[in-house]
C-alpha positions as CSV (number, residue, x, y, z in Angstrom):
1,M,150.1,26.9,60.3
2,K,146.6,27.0,58.9
3,S,143.8,27.1,61.3
4,A,141.3,24.2,61.4
5,V,138.6,26.4,59.9
6,S,140.6,27.7,57.0
7,A,141.9,24.3,56.2
8,R,138.3,23.0,56.0
9,R,137.0,26.0,54.1
10,G,139.7,25.5,51.5
11,L,137.8,22.4,50.4
12,G,134.5,24.3,50.0
13,L,131.8,21.6,49.8
14,A,134.4,18.8,49.5
15,S,135.4,19.9,46.0
16,V,137.5,17.0,44.8
17,P,139.5,19.0,42.3
18,L,140.4,21.5,45.0
19,L,141.3,18.6,47.3
20,L,143.6,17.3,44.6
21,A,145.4,20.6,44.6
22,L,145.7,20.5,48.3
23,A,147.2,17.0,48.3
24,A,149.6,18.1,45.6
25,C,150.9,20.9,47.8
26,G,151.7,18.4,50.5
27,G,148.2,18.2,52.0
28,G,146.6,21.0,53.8
29,G,147.8,23.5,51.2
30,G,149.7,25.5,53.8
31,S,152.3,28.1,53.3
32,G,156.0,27.6,53.6
33,G,155.7,27.8,57.4
34,D,154.0,24.4,57.6
35,T,156.5,21.8,58.6
36,C,154.1,18.9,59.1
37,S,155.8,17.9,62.3
38,V,153.9,15.5,64.6
39,A,153.3,18.3,67.1
40,E,151.9,20.6,64.4
41,Q,149.6,17.9,63.0
42,K,148.3,17.1,66.4
43,S,147.6,20.7,67.1
44,W,145.8,21.2,63.8
45,L,143.7,18.0,64.3
46,A,142.6,18.9,67.8
47,G,141.5,22.3,66.6
48,Y,139.7,20.9,63.6
49,M,137.8,18.3,65.5
50,S,136.8,20.7,68.2
51,D,135.4,23.0,65.6
52,W,133.9,20.8,62.8
53,Y,133.4,17.3,64.3
54,F,129.6,16.5,64.4
55,W,129.8,15.2,67.9
56,T,132.2,17.9,69.3
57,R,129.9,18.6,72.3
58,L,129.8,14.9,73.2
59,S,133.3,13.8,72.4
60,P,136.5,13.8,74.5
61,H,138.9,16.7,74.1
62,P,142.2,15.4,75.5
63,D,145.4,17.3,75.5
64,P,147.3,16.5,72.3
65,A,150.6,16.5,74.2
66,G,149.6,13.3,75.9
67,Y,149.7,11.3,72.6
68,S,152.8,10.2,70.8
69,S,151.2,9.9,67.3
70,V,148.6,11.6,65.2
71,A,146.7,8.3,64.8
72,S,146.4,7.7,68.5
73,L,145.2,11.3,69.1
74,Y,142.6,10.9,66.3
75,S,141.2,7.7,68.0
76,A,141.1,9.5,71.3
77,L,139.1,12.4,69.9
78,L,136.2,10.2,68.5
79,Y,132.8,10.2,70.2
80,T,132.4,7.1,72.4
81,G,128.6,6.7,72.5
82,T,127.8,8.5,75.7
83,S,124.4,9.8,74.5
84,A,121.3,7.6,74.0
85,D,120.7,9.5,70.8
86,F,123.8,8.3,69.0
87,P,125.9,5.2,69.0
88,A,129.7,5.5,69.2
89,D,131.5,6.8,66.1
90,R,132.6,3.7,64.1
91,W,133.0,5.5,60.8
92,S,135.6,8.3,61.0
93,Y,138.9,7.4,59.5
94,V,142.0,8.8,57.8
95,Q,143.8,7.8,54.6
96,S,146.3,9.2,52.2
97,S,145.1,12.2,50.2
98,E,146.5,10.4,47.1
99,A,144.2,7.4,47.7
100,F,141.2,9.6,48.4
101,S,141.7,11.7,45.3
102,R,142.2,8.7,43.2
103,F,138.9,7.1,44.2
104,F,136.6,10.1,44.4
105,G,138.3,12.3,41.7
106,D,139.5,9.8,39.1
107,G,137.1,6.9,39.7
108,A,140.1,4.6,40.1
109,T,141.6,2.5,42.9
110,L,144.8,0.8,43.8
111,G,144.3,-2.9,44.4
112,Y,144.0,-6.5,43.2
113,G,140.3,-6.1,42.3
114,L,138.6,-8.9,44.2
115,S,136.5,-8.8,47.3
116,V,135.6,-11.8,49.5
117,A,132.6,-12.6,51.7
118,G,134.4,-12.5,55.0
119,L,132.1,-10.3,57.0
120,E,129.1,-12.5,56.3
121,L,130.8,-15.5,57.9
122,A,131.0,-13.8,61.3
123,R,134.3,-15.6,62.1
124,N,132.8,-19.1,61.5
125,A,135.9,-20.8,60.2
126,A,133.9,-24.0,59.3
127,L,132.1,-22.2,56.5
128,P,133.7,-21.8,53.0
129,L,135.1,-18.3,52.0
130,H,134.1,-17.2,48.5
131,V,135.0,-14.4,46.2
132,R,131.9,-12.2,46.1
133,H,132.9,-9.5,43.6
134,V,135.6,-8.9,41.0
135,E,136.2,-5.5,39.4
136,A,136.0,-5.8,35.6
137,L,139.2,-3.9,34.8
138,S,141.3,-5.3,37.6
139,P,144.3,-7.6,37.8
140,A,142.0,-10.3,39.3
141,A,139.6,-10.1,36.4
142,A,142.6,-10.3,34.0
143,Q,143.6,-13.6,35.7
144,G,140.2,-15.1,35.4
145,V,139.1,-14.8,39.0
146,Q,135.3,-15.0,39.3
147,R,132.6,-14.5,41.8
148,G,131.9,-17.8,43.4
149,D,135.5,-19.0,43.4
150,Q,136.2,-20.6,46.8
151,V,139.3,-19.2,48.6
152,V,141.5,-22.0,49.9
153,S,144.4,-19.8,51.0
154,I,145.8,-16.2,50.7
155,N,149.6,-15.8,50.8
156,G,149.9,-19.2,52.4
157,R,147.3,-18.6,55.2
158,S,144.3,-20.9,55.1
159,A,140.9,-19.4,54.5
160,A,139.8,-20.9,57.9
161,D,142.6,-19.0,59.7
162,L,141.8,-15.8,57.9
163,V,138.1,-16.1,58.7
164,A,138.7,-17.0,62.4
165,A,141.0,-14.0,62.8
166,D,138.8,-11.7,60.7
167,D,142.0,-10.6,59.0
168,F,141.7,-9.8,55.3
169,G,144.4,-7.1,55.2
170,A,146.4,-8.9,52.6
171,L,143.7,-7.9,50.0
172,T,144.6,-4.3,50.4
173,P,148.0,-3.5,49.0
174,A,150.2,-0.7,50.2
175,Q,151.6,0.2,46.8
176,A,151.5,-0.8,43.1
177,G,153.6,-3.8,42.5
178,D,152.7,-5.6,45.7
179,T,151.8,-9.3,45.1
180,L,149.1,-11.6,46.3
181,S,149.1,-15.4,45.9
182,L,145.7,-17.1,46.0
183,V,144.7,-20.7,45.9
184,L,141.2,-20.9,44.5
185,R,138.8,-23.8,44.1
186,R,136.3,-24.0,41.2
187,A,134.3,-27.1,40.4
188,G,136.4,-29.2,42.7
189,A,139.7,-28.2,41.1
190,D,142.3,-26.0,42.8
191,R,144.6,-23.5,41.1
192,T,147.1,-20.9,42.2
193,V,146.6,-17.3,41.0
194,N,149.4,-14.7,41.5
195,L,148.2,-11.1,41.3
196,T,150.2,-7.9,41.1
197,A,148.6,-4.7,42.6
198,A,147.9,-1.9,40.1
199,V,145.9,1.2,39.7
200,F,142.8,0.5,37.6
201,N,139.6,2.3,36.7
202,L,136.4,1.4,38.6
203,S,133.4,0.0,36.9
204,P,130.7,1.4,39.2
205,V,127.7,0.4,37.1
206,G,127.2,-3.1,35.8
207,G,124.7,-5.8,34.7
208,A,122.2,-3.5,33.1
209,A,119.6,-5.7,31.4
210,V,115.8,-6.0,30.8
211,Q,114.4,-9.3,32.0
212,T,110.9,-10.7,31.6
213,T,109.3,-12.2,34.7
214,A,107.3,-15.4,34.9
215,G,104.2,-13.2,34.9
216,G,105.3,-11.4,31.8
217,R,106.4,-8.1,33.4
218,K,109.3,-6.3,32.0
219,L,112.0,-5.8,34.7
220,G,115.0,-3.5,34.4
221,Y,118.0,-4.6,36.5
222,V,121.1,-2.5,37.2
223,S,123.9,-2.8,39.8
224,V,125.6,0.3,41.2
225,K,128.7,-0.4,43.4
226,D,130.2,3.0,43.9
227,M,128.6,6.4,44.2
228,V,131.2,8.2,42.1
229,S,130.6,10.7,39.2
230,Q,131.8,8.0,36.8
231,A,128.6,6.1,37.5
232,L,126.4,8.9,36.0
233,S,126.9,8.2,32.2
234,P,126.4,4.4,32.3
235,F,123.4,4.8,34.7
236,D,121.8,7.3,32.3
237,A,122.3,4.8,29.4
238,A,120.7,2.0,31.5
239,M,117.7,4.2,32.4
240,A,117.3,5.2,28.7
241,S,117.3,1.6,27.6
242,F,114.8,0.8,30.3
243,Q,112.6,3.7,29.2
244,A,112.7,2.5,25.6
245,A,111.8,-1.0,26.6
246,G,108.9,0.1,28.7
247,V,110.0,-1.6,31.9
248,Q,107.3,-1.9,34.6
249,D,109.7,-2.3,37.5
250,V,113.3,-1.4,38.2
251,V,115.6,-3.5,40.4
252,L,118.4,-1.3,41.8
253,D,121.2,-3.6,43.2
254,L,123.0,-1.7,46.0
255,R,124.1,-4.8,48.0
256,Y,127.8,-3.9,47.7
257,N,127.5,-0.1,47.5
258,G,129.4,1.5,50.4
259,G,128.5,5.0,49.3
260,G,130.3,8.0,47.9
261,L,129.1,11.3,46.6
262,V,125.7,12.7,47.7
263,S,125.2,14.4,44.4
264,T,125.6,11.1,42.5
265,G,123.1,9.4,44.8
266,A,120.7,12.3,44.3
267,T,121.0,12.0,40.5
268,L,120.5,8.2,40.5
269,A,117.4,8.6,42.8
270,S,116.0,11.3,40.5
271,Y,115.9,8.9,37.6
272,L,113.7,6.6,39.7
273,A,111.5,9.2,41.4
274,G,111.0,11.2,38.2
275,S,108.2,13.8,38.5
276,R,107.4,12.6,42.0
277,G,110.6,14.2,43.3
278,T,110.2,17.6,41.6
279,G,110.7,20.4,44.0
280,L,111.5,18.0,47.0
281,N,114.6,17.6,49.1
282,Y,116.5,14.5,48.4
283,A,118.7,15.1,51.4
284,T,119.4,17.8,53.9
285,L,122.8,17.7,55.6
286,K,122.9,19.1,59.1
287,F,126.1,20.2,60.7
288,N,126.9,20.7,64.4
289,S,125.4,23.7,66.3
290,A,128.3,25.9,65.6
291,H,128.0,25.6,61.8
292,Q,124.3,25.6,61.0
293,A,125.1,28.1,58.2
294,S,126.8,25.1,56.4
295,N,123.5,23.1,56.4
296,S,122.7,22.3,52.8
297,H,120.0,20.8,50.6
298,Y,120.2,18.4,47.7
299,R,117.1,18.4,45.6
300,F,115.7,15.9,43.2
301,S,116.1,16.7,39.5
302,N,114.0,15.2,36.7
303,P,116.3,13.7,34.0
304,G,115.0,13.1,30.5
305,A,115.4,9.3,31.0
306,A,113.5,9.3,34.3
307,L,111.1,6.4,34.7
308,N,108.4,7.8,37.0
309,L,107.6,4.4,38.4
310,P,105.7,4.3,41.7
311,R,107.8,1.4,43.0
312,V,111.5,0.6,43.2
313,I,112.9,-2.8,44.2
314,V,116.3,-2.4,46.0
315,L,118.6,-5.3,46.6
316,M,120.6,-4.5,49.7
317,G,122.7,-6.0,52.5
318,R,125.0,-5.2,55.4
319,R,127.5,-3.6,52.9
320,T,124.8,-1.2,51.7
321,C,126.0,1.9,53.5
322,S,126.0,5.6,53.8
323,A,125.3,7.3,50.4
324,S,123.5,4.2,49.2
325,E,121.3,4.1,52.2
326,Q,120.7,7.8,51.6
327,V,119.1,6.8,48.2
328,I,116.6,4.5,50.0
329,N,115.8,7.3,52.6
330,G,115.6,10.0,49.9
331,L,113.2,8.0,47.7
332,R,111.0,7.1,50.7
333,G,110.9,10.8,51.6
334,A,109.6,11.6,48.1
335,G,106.7,9.0,48.4
336,V,108.3,6.3,46.3
337,Q,107.6,2.8,47.5
338,V,110.9,1.1,48.1
339,V,110.7,-2.7,48.4
340,A,113.9,-3.7,50.0
341,V,115.1,-7.3,49.3
342,G,118.1,-9.0,51.1
343,E,119.5,-8.1,54.6
344,A,119.5,-5.1,56.8
345,T,121.8,-2.3,55.8
346,C,124.8,-1.1,57.7
347,G,123.2,1.9,59.4
348,K,125.2,5.1,58.6
349,P,123.0,8.2,58.3
350,V,126.0,10.5,58.8
351,G,128.7,11.7,56.5
352,F,132.0,13.4,56.0
353,Q,133.3,16.7,54.5
354,P,136.9,15.3,54.0
355,T,139.7,17.6,54.9
356,A,143.3,17.3,53.7
357,Y,146.3,18.1,55.9
358,C,150.0,17.2,55.5
359,G,149.2,14.5,52.9
360,Q,146.5,12.8,54.9
361,T,142.7,13.2,54.3
362,Y,140.6,13.1,57.4
363,S,137.1,11.8,57.0
364,A,135.6,12.7,60.3
365,V,131.8,12.7,60.7
366,N,130.7,16.3,60.1
367,F,126.9,16.0,59.5
368,E,123.8,13.9,59.6
369,S,121.5,13.4,56.7
370,V,117.6,13.5,56.6
371,N,115.1,13.3,53.8
372,Q,112.2,15.5,52.8
373,L,110.2,14.3,55.8
374,D,113.1,15.0,58.2
375,Q,113.6,11.2,58.7
376,G,117.1,10.0,59.5
377,R,119.1,8.5,62.4
378,Y,118.7,5.0,61.0
379,F,121.7,3.7,63.0
380,S,120.3,0.2,63.1
381,G,120.1,0.2,59.3
382,F,117.1,-0.3,57.1
383,A,115.3,-3.6,57.6
384,P,114.4,-5.5,54.4
385,T,110.8,-5.8,53.3
386,C,111.7,-9.4,52.1
387,A,114.5,-11.1,54.0
388,V,116.6,-13.1,51.6
389,A,120.0,-14.7,52.2
390,E,122.7,-14.3,49.5
391,D,124.3,-17.1,47.6
392,F,127.9,-16.2,46.7
393,T,128.3,-19.2,44.4
394,V,125.9,-17.8,41.7
395,P,126.3,-14.8,39.4
396,Q,125.0,-11.5,40.9
397,G,121.8,-10.5,39.3
398,S,121.3,-13.8,37.4
399,A,118.2,-16.0,37.4
400,A,119.8,-18.2,40.1
401,D,120.5,-15.2,42.4
402,P,118.1,-15.5,45.4
403,L,117.8,-11.8,45.8
404,M,116.9,-11.4,42.1
405,A,114.5,-14.3,42.2
406,A,112.7,-12.6,45.2
407,A,112.6,-9.3,43.2
408,R,110.8,-11.1,40.3
409,T,108.3,-12.5,42.7
410,V,107.7,-9.0,44.2
411,A,107.3,-7.6,40.6
412,D,104.7,-10.3,39.7
413,T,102.7,-10.5,43.0
414,G,103.5,-7.5,45.0
415,A,104.4,-9.8,47.9
416,C,107.6,-11.5,49.2
417,P,108.4,-15.1,48.2
418,V,106.9,-17.9,50.2
419,T,109.6,-19.8,52.2
420,A,109.9,-23.6,52.4
421,D,107.7,-23.7,55.5
422,G,104.9,-21.9,53.6
423,Q,105.4,-18.6,55.3
424,R,106.3,-15.2,53.7
425,S,109.9,-14.4,54.3
426,P,110.1,-12.5,57.6
427,L,112.0,-9.3,58.3
428,A,115.7,-10.0,58.8
429,A,117.3,-9.3,62.1
430,R,120.8,-7.8,62.1
431,G,123.4,-10.5,62.7
432,D,126.1,-8.0,63.5
433,S,126.6,-4.6,65.1
434,G,127.8,-2.9,61.9
435,L,131.3,-2.0,60.9
436,P,133.7,-1.8,63.8
437,R,135.4,1.5,64.4
438,L,138.3,2.2,62.1
439,R,138.0,-1.3,60.5
440,P,140.7,-1.8,57.8
441,L,139.5,-1.7,54.3
442,A,137.0,-4.6,54.4
443,E,137.8,-7.6,52.2
444,G,139.0,-5.5,49.3
445,D,136.3,-2.8,49.4
446,P,136.7,1.0,50.1
447,R,135.4,2.4,53.3
448,P,131.8,3.6,53.4
449,G,131.3,7.2,52.5
450,M,128.7,10.1,52.2
451,I,130.5,13.1,50.8
452,P,128.8,16.4,49.9
453,R,129.6,17.2,46.3
């Protein structure tokens, strides 16, 4: 059986092509001696976590023999928050290597293609449940599902029941061909939509447009939902169009971006920082004390379509997580003014170097991330500059979108909008404690990630 160290080193810096090869060999890429028995997997996992887990000195180290399954052992190995410096690990998880490679390698996913605003309701079953996002190339989009559609029921369960139970697992299929039956309400009329799960390509960048504010300023808007390499080409095209139009401000919409690849975030941030970032660290990844030699730096580049603007307006919320928070932190470390509009972010300044073994990919926290100024550990998330609540019934990024309206005010005045009581919008307080440990795929979205590649 491979040792924990050799299994991890076989991935280098989380090289996705190499991880694909490992998964194709049965995960772990072991020799013919690997049987992938439960006992063997538990032994490997205990060794790997003892060696490479970021919180290995603070976490439990139980005897693997006391656990009947790999999953139960994995949960028992996670750090429980015993140090005042760090909250409990609520991020480490495991998934099939096939699913991991599909998302981070191919830029595709298996699903129905819709996400709902369940987390935002905080189990208040009296509030309506809305579709908040639909993937452009998904089965849901093909059936005409739209953001703002009210969910009446899912597979016969009422929306109120789903919200009260905080149970949206039906939106995450186990395999292609699974079915989902929705009753949706639009403009007072109900309709039934039947969806069949399929693998489809992600559309990580959307909505790129140049808008003119009431004050006559040119504003470039672009939404980035997934930090995958497939975002790079369309983002470059968006920045080139903004550059040609002479935009005076950029609005980067990260409200639903759960993260992804560090290198993708670094490239996106480089377009915004421009020459300000030259020679500076975008992010430094710090591993546990036994693996300081693995510490690595990601630096700003200076793409041809870089905008070199002194200010970036970021739309964000509780789903802005991990590698997307890293963009905010990286830009601030380079001296770029980041005006944050929306809600507080999820608070995940740590990341994974995913490791495949026996067909499963373990995303256990391996490192923390800091910027050029050595700033990190934002476990409570980033507070917004302008606190604005989202309206799921209007198109994202449209003139009616409250976050976008606030961004236009910031662009024109340099200040937050004035609220109905005549006050500037205050800083938002977090209404939740972040994502629970090992939460199932949340309302149709992938798990948050920060992966060095």
